[in-house]
N, C-alpha and C positions, 0 to 999 in steps of 0.2 A: 504493498500500499503506501502511496506518492506522502511526505509533509505535507503536501499543501493540502490535501483534502482534510486530513485530521481524520480522527478516528472517538467513536462514542466512548464516555468514561467508564459506561456498564463493560464496552467490551474491550477494554483496555485492563480493566481489574480482573477479567474472567480471561484475558491473555497471560497478563503478566503473574498469573498464580495468587494474588492478593486475596483472592475467593475463589471458593472451590468450586461454584457454580455462577452460572451468568445471572440466575435469578436470584440468588445470595447478594451478586453484587448490585442490582438492581434494588431490593430490599432494604440494603445498607445505605443507598443514594436516597430512595424514597424517607426513611426514617431520621434522615439529615445528620448521619453518621459521617459521610465524605465532604468536606468542606474543599473550596479554592476563596482563599482570600476572605477566610472567617466568611463564606458564603454556603449554605446549602447548594448544593447541584442536584439536578435530575438526571436521572438515567439517558438521557438523550444528548446531553450536554456534550459538543463536539470539543475535542481536547486535539492542541498540536504540541509537537516538541518545546521543551523548555517552561511547561506549564508547571507551576507547583503546586500541590493538593496537600490535604492531612485528611487521616483514616485516625477515628475515635471508637478504640476499642474499649471494655469497662475498664481496665486498670490504666490505658496509656494512648498518648495521639502520637502516631508517626505523622510524618512529614517525608515527602519524594519529590524528586524532580523527573520530569520525562526528559528523557535523553535521546531516544527516538521510537517510532512508532514499529510495532510488532505485524508482520503481515495475518499470523495466527497466533494461534495459542504455544509459547514457546515453554521450552522445556525449564528447569527450576535452573540449571548449570548459565542458562543465555538469558536470565531475568535481567543480570547485571548492565547487559546490554543497552537495554532499553529502561530501564530507570535507577534511580539513585536513591537511595537512603539518606535524607539530611540529617536528622536526627527523631532521638525517641525519648518521650520524655512523661512523666507520670501525668496522667488525667486529674485535673483539678476536682472535679468532682466525686472520682473515685476516693481521694486522698481524704475529703470532708465525711462520706459515708462511712470508711474505716475507721475513721478518728471517732466515730457517734458508736458503732456497734462494738470496737473491741473491747474487750475484758480482758484483767489480768490472769495469767495461767496461774492454776493453781497446782501446789505440788502432788496432789491425792487426788482420786477419782474412784468412783466405781468400780470396784472389781469383777472383772468377767468372768464367766460362769467357770473356767477352768483354775482362776483365781480362787474364787471362792470354795470349789473341791480342796486346793492344799489351803487354804485356812483352816479347813471343818478339820480336813486330816489332822494337824498340825496337832488343832485346840482339843482333840478327842481323846 
């Protein structure tokens, strides 16, 4: 595919193996997990080489720059020819949610069934 034409972002995400299926790439775009310049993109957005986009996961935000447009789905070893990972940083929303739900780890816990048998045999 020529660089002048561009490529749909959902196809690019699938071609470069960021998503396992094209439908999951479409779903990620529709739910706002894929952004360009902090604006959510539609799956039909046409992208070209040099474009920078972000993908937000549960725990991190990954930023990529498109180096070239692949003609078809490429192998994992060739993905580096088509895009570059600029950085990977923790997602601020995930950090806040972990802060609210984290609790201290206690040194004791409820014994398992095997542990109860060992304790009862020791006590008897």
